C-alpha angles and dihedrals in degrees: 000000000000091000092051090048092054092049090050091046092065091059098037094046093051091051096047093044091051092049091050095048091046091050092050093049092045089052089057096247098136111172139097097258100055092043093049092046093051092047091049091048090052091049093051094042089054092068098069092036091053091047091053092048092047091049091051093048091048091049093049092048092050090049092051092050091053092051096054114105 
C-alpha cells in the first residue's frame, strides 16, 4: 500500500499545491512567502489524503477479489 500511496502522492500533491497557489494569488497575496507556504501546505496535506485514497483502493480491490466466484 505504501508504494500505491507514493504514486498517488505525486498526483494529489500537484493538485493540492496548484489549488493552494491559485487561492493565494486570487486573494491578492502576491509574494514569494505566501506562495511558498501554500505550496508546502498542499504538499504536506497530500500525504494523509494519498494514504486515505490508497487505503480505499486497496479495500475495494480486496472486496472485489472476495466476490469473484
